[in-house]
N, C-alpha and C positions, 0 to 999 in steps of 0.2 A: 107977426106971430111970435110968441115967446119961444126961445131956443128949444126948451124941453118938448113943447108941443110940436114944434116943427120936426124934431127928431123922430117923434112917434109917428107923425104923418108920413114922413119919408120911409120909415120902416114898413108901415102899412102899405104904402104904395109899392114898395119893392116886392112885398109878399103877394099883393094882389096881382101885380104883373107876372110874377112867377106862376101863380095858379092859372092865370089866363093863357100862359104859353103851353100848358101841359096837353100833350096829345100822345097816343100810344104809337109804338114803333112802326107799325105797318099801315098806318092810316093813309100815307101817301107814297111810301117807298119802303124797301126792305129794311127790317131790323128794329129791334128794341122797344123800350118804353120808358119813359120819363126822366125826371131830373128837372131842376128849376133854378132860376135866378131871375133878375129882371133887368140886368144891364143891357139886355138885348132889345128892349122896346124901341129904342130910337132907330136901330137898323131896320126893324120891321117896316117902318114907314118908307124906307128907301128900297123896298123890293126884297129885303132879306128875310121877310117874315116866314116864308115856307121853310127856309133852311133853319131858322131859329126854332120854329115849331118842332121840327124833327129833332133838332139837337136837344131840346127840352124834353123830348119824349123818349130819350134813349136809355135811361139807366136801369130799369129793372126788368125789362122785357115784360113788364107788366106786374111786377110784384111789390114794390114797397115804397115808392114815393119820391119826395124831393131830395136833392142832394146839394143843397145850397152851400154847404161848408166844405165840400170835398175839393179844395184847391191845392192841398199840399201833397207831397210824395208820401206814399204809404208802402211800408216794407212788410211783406207777409212771409217771405222766405229769405234765407240768407243770400246776401248779395256779394258774398266773398268771391274773390277771383278763383276761377277754375283752373285746373292744370292746363298747360299749353296744349292746344289741339282740340280741347273740348269746347262744347257750346257755352257761350255766355249769353244769357237771355234776359231781356227786359220786356215785360208785358204792360202795355198801355190799355187801361180798361175802365169800365164802370163796374164796381163790385157786384151790383145786383143785376147786371145784364146776363141773361141766360147763355148768350153766345160766349161771353168772357168766362162764365162759370164752366162751360164745356172745356175751354182751353186749360183752365187751371186744373180741372179734374185729370185731364190727359197728362199734363206736366207733372202733377203730384204722383200719379200712379207710376209713371216711368222714372221717378226719383230724380228729376232734372231741377237743380236749383235755379231760381229765377228771381229777378227783381220786379216789383210791381210799382207802377206809377198810376195813381188814381187821376182820372181826367175829369175836369169840370165839364158837365154835359152841355153847357151853353157856350162859354167862352172858348173852351177847348184849346187853351194856350199851350197845354202840355204836348199837343201834337201839331203845333204850328209848323214844325219841320216837314210835315207830310202833306202832299196834295190829296191823299186819301183821307177823308175826314170822318171815318167811322171807327168804331172799336169792335173787337180787339185789333190791336196792331202789335206784332211781335218783332222786336229788333233782335237779331241773332248774329253772333260773331263766332264763326268757326275758322278764323284766320283772316277774314275780311268782313266788314259790317254789311248786313243785309236786312231789308225790311220785308216782312211777310204780312199780308192782309187777308182778311176773311177767316173766320174760325175754322171752317172745314179745310181750307187750304193749309192753314197753319198746322193743323193736326196731321193731315196726309203727308205734307212735306217733311215735317220733323220725324214722323214715324218711318217714312222711307229712308231718311238719313240714318236713323238708328239701326235699320236692318241692312241696308246696302252700303258697302264700302267702295263701290266702284266710282261713284260720282261725288263731286263736291256739293255742298248745300246750295250754292249758287246755281249749279247745273240742274239740280233737282227742282228748284223753284221755277226755273225757266220752262219746265214741263207743265206748269199751271198758268198759261197765259190768260190775262183778263180779256173778256169779249164785251164790247159795247152793245147794249141793247136799249130799247126805248119802252118805258112802261105805258100803261093805258092812259096815264095822265100826260104823256108826251115828254117825260123826264128821262134823260140819258143816265143809265146806270151801267156798272160793270159787273158781269157775272163770270163764273168759272165753271165751264161745262164739265170738266173732268175732276172736280175737286174731291170726289169720294174715292178716287183711284189711288192706290199705292203704286209708285213707278218702280217696279221690280223686274228683274230678269226671270226667266223660266225657273231656274233652280231656287231662287229666293222665294218666288211665288209658291212653289210646291212646299217649301218649308213652312211658310206662314199659313197658307190655305191648302191643306192636303187634297181637298176636292173643290171644284169650282163653285159648288153650291154654297160653301162656307163664305166665300168672298161675295157672292151675289146677295146673300142674306145680310151680311154686315153692311154693305152699301145701301141696300133697301131701307134698313132701319135707321141708318145715319141720316138719310134724306128725309125720312118720315119725321124724325125729331126736329129737323129744320123747317119742314114745310107744313107740319100739322101741330105737333105737340107744343111748340113755342107759342102758337096763336091761342092756346087755351089758358095761358097764364094770366094775362091782363083781365079778361072777363071774369075770371074766378077770384082774383084777389081784390077786385073792385066791385064784386057782385052786388053788394048792398051798401047803403050809406055807412052802416056800422063797420063793415069790413074795410071799406075805403078809408075810413077814419083810423082804424087800427093800423093799416099799412103806413099812413102818413105819420101817425104817432110814433111808430118805431123809428122812422128816419129822423124826425125832429129830435127825439131823445138822443140818437146817436150823433147828430150833427151839432154844430156850434151856433145855435140860433140865439138871438136876443129874445127877451120875453115877448115883446109885441110882434116881432118878425116871426117867431116860431108859432105864435097863436094864429096869425093870418095864413101862414104857409100850411099849417095843419088843416084848418077848417076849409079854407077856400080851395086848396089843392084837392082835398078829399071830395068836395062837391063836384069840382070840374071833372075829375077822373071817374067818378060814379057815372056821370052822363056819357062820357067818352066810351066807357065800357059797353054801354048799350049800343053804340054805333059799331063797335067791334063785333058784338054778338051778331048783329045783322049782316055785317060785311062777310063774316065767315060762316054764315048760315048755321049758327048754333041753336040748340034747343032753348026753350024759355028758361029752364033750370040748367044753367051752364055747367053745374057740377056733374050732371049726367054725361056730358061730353067728356069731361076730364076723367070720370070713372071709366067710361067705355074705352078711352084711349089707353089708360094705364092698364086695364085688364087685358086689352088687346096685346100690349107689350108682354105682360106676364105669360099669356097663352103662347106667344111666339117663343119665349125662352123655354117654356115647357117644364114638366115636373122632374125630368131626369137630368137637367143641367143646372149647375149652380149659377151660371151666367150664360148669356148667348154665346160667349166665347168658349164655353166649356167649364174647365176648372178655374180659369182666370178670365177677367173681363176682356172683351174686344173693344174696338172703337165705337161700336153701336152702344154697348153697355155704358161706356164713358159719356157718350153724347146724351143719352136719355137721363142718366144720373145728373149730369151737369145742368140740364134744363130744369129738372124737378126740384133740385135743392135750393133754387132761389126763392121758393115759397116757404122754406123752413121758418117756423116761428109764427106763421099766419094760420088763420082758421082753415083756409083752403087746404093747406098741407095736412093738418090734423084730420080733416074730413076724408081726404084721400087715403090716409093710412087706415082709417077706421072702416071705410066702405069699399075698399078694393083689396086685392090680394098682393099688393106691391111690397108690403112691409118686409117679408123675409129677404127678398132680393135686394131691397134698398139697404137693409142693415148689413148684408154681406158686402155691398159696394162700399159702404162707409168704412167697414173694418179693413178691407183690402187696401183701400186708398190711404187710410191712416197708417197702416203698417209700412206701405211703400214710402210714404212721405218721411217717416222716421228714419 
């Protein structure tokens, strides 16, 4: 085979393997949706297929496609050293993952500088130091290095640390012990039963939550964002072949693909994820028109915020506001996002969230 032709065939093979690996984030176990490469094909034959399928499925929580080129470190916020005693933070993430987006929204709103490391969804070499193989992972140094796992644990632990001066961050993280559970498929996973709680004393609790109902409401809607809202992303951004293609077109344009590789990644990946989205719709008992589920969920959130509050947190966002905003913004630039803005009442709240987070980040 001539060298040039062989190169094209190899590129096509890599792209085809990438598309074949695509599956959404909760098809077999908790979290995310997509990302691709094909170096994983050999390991799949040795029993690593399920792990690779899930890794390939991690990166947009359902929203935007392949991430073949994301192998390098990406800096989105200043990584300058912080004054002694303050937090030094490094976030390991997939940029289009809604759980990672939640953490970024939280850190930005609280004005916490952090460094970002973009993780390859398949090889995950960037997190080879960790036995926990999901993202987000936050490395925090408040005097000694510490690894925090799970988006809601990260948010609750850091928020507790910012409020309470009684305990070290290490002590606070120990209040969120992982508990081993077994899924319906017989897979062992770790869950955090108290991940929506802030570990505060009575005086601190009264300052943050003047009445208990405020805390209950915040926890309820944080859980809702994780357990329901996230599952509406993939079926909506891959709803039709055209939308699936648009999602992949975005990532191919942003990534560093060769001509042949990009072509196969875009078209084969879009086809694969279009069919996978139908499985997701059935799995989560969604309506035939999944947009209606998205609209209902978003309007349910707007109704919960109410007409007399700027945010669920009142004049400023609380952790529920930040969670819902973080999940929804991964659809920005896609048809599903535009439809959501047009056919629901979310826009005023969403724009207020954008403004307050941008101001805090500056």
